[in-house]
C-alpha positions in Angstrom: -36.4 -21.5 0.5 -39.1 -23.1 -1.8 -41.6 -21.4 -4.0 -44.4 -23.1 -2.2 -44.2 -20.5 0.8 -44.2 -17.8 -1.3 -47.4 -19.1 -3.0 -49.0 -19.7 0.6 -48.3 -16.3 1.4 -49.8 -15.1 -1.5 -52.7 -17.1 -1.1 -52.9 -15.8 2.9 -52.5 -12.3 1.6 -55.4 -12.6 -0.8 -58.0 -14.7 1.4 -57.6 -11.9 4.3 -57.9 -9.2 1.4 -61.0 -10.6 0.4 -62.0 -11.4 3.6 -61.8 -7.6 4.7 -63.9 -6.7 1.9 -66.5 -9.3 2.5 -66.5 -9.2 6.1 -66.2 -4.9 6.7 -69.5 -3.5 6.2 -68.8 -0.1 8.3 -65.5 1.8 7.1 -65.0 2.4 3.6 -61.2 3.0 4.2 -60.6 -0.6 5.4 -62.1 -1.8 2.3 -60.2 0.4 0.4 -57.0 -1.3 2.4 -58.2 -4.5 1.8 -58.5 -4.4 -2.0 -55.1 -3.0 -2.0 -53.8 -6.0 -0.1 -55.5 -8.5 -2.4 -53.9 -6.6 -5.3 -50.6 -6.7 -3.7 -51.3 -10.6 -3.4 -51.8 -11.0 -7.0 -48.9 -9.1 -8.0 -47.0 -11.1 -5.8 -48.2 -14.3 -7.4 -47.4 -12.7 -10.7 -43.6 -12.3 -9.7 -43.2 -15.8 -8.2 -44.5 -17.2 -11.4 -42.2 -15.1 -13.4 -39.0 -16.0 -11.2 -40.3 -19.7 -11.5 -40.7 -19.6 -15.2 -37.8 -17.3 -15.8 -39.8 -15.0 -18.0 -40.2 -11.3 -17.6 -43.9 -10.9 -18.4 -45.2 -11.5 -15.1 -42.8 -8.9 -13.6 -44.1 -6.3 -16.1 -47.8 -7.6 -15.3 -46.9 -6.8 -11.7 -45.3 -3.4 -12.4 -48.7 -2.6 -14.0 -50.9 -4.0 -11.6 -49.1 -1.8 -8.7 -49.3 1.4 -11.0 -53.0 0.8 -11.3 -53.6 -0.2 -7.6 -51.7 3.4 -6.8 -54.0 5.6 -9.4 -56.8 3.4 -7.6 -56.0 4.4 -3.8 -55.4 7.7 -4.9 -58.4 8.4 -6.5 -60.3 6.4 -4.0 -59.0 8.4 -1.1 -59.8 11.6 -2.8 -63.5 10.7 -3.3 -63.6 9.6 0.2 -62.1 12.9 1.5 -64.7 15.0 -0.5 -67.4 12.7 0.6 -66.2 13.0 4.2 -66.3 16.6 4.0 -69.8 16.8 2.7 -71.5 14.0 5.2 -69.3 14.7 8.0 -68.7 10.2 8.1 -67.5 7.7 5.9 -69.4 4.8 7.1 -70.7 2.6 4.3 -74.4 2.1 5.5 -74.7 5.6 5.8 -73.6 6.1 2.0 -77.0 4.7 0.8 -78.0 8.1 0.7 -76.5 8.6 -2.4 -79.1 6.4 -4.3 -81.7 9.0 -3.1 
C-alpha cells in the first residue's frame, strides 16, 4: 500500500477534527473529541513521515503528542465534570456566564 493513502487519511482526519471544532457551538465534549481527533491525525502524520524517512524522531514525537493529548483530555474532562456539577449543563453558549 502506498504512503499517499495514509497521507490522505491523515489529512481527512485533521479536516474532520478542525471542522468539528469550528462548526460545533453547543457541546463542549464534542469540541474536546474533535481536538483529540486532530491531534491523532497529526501524530499519524508524524509516524508516516518517520516510516518514509526511516527515522525514529517522528515516532518519538508521535508518542509525545499522544501523551500530551491523554493528559489534556483527562484534565479537560475533569473540568467539564466540575462545571456540570456547578451549572447543570455543559453547553458552550451558556459558558459565557463565567466572564462576569
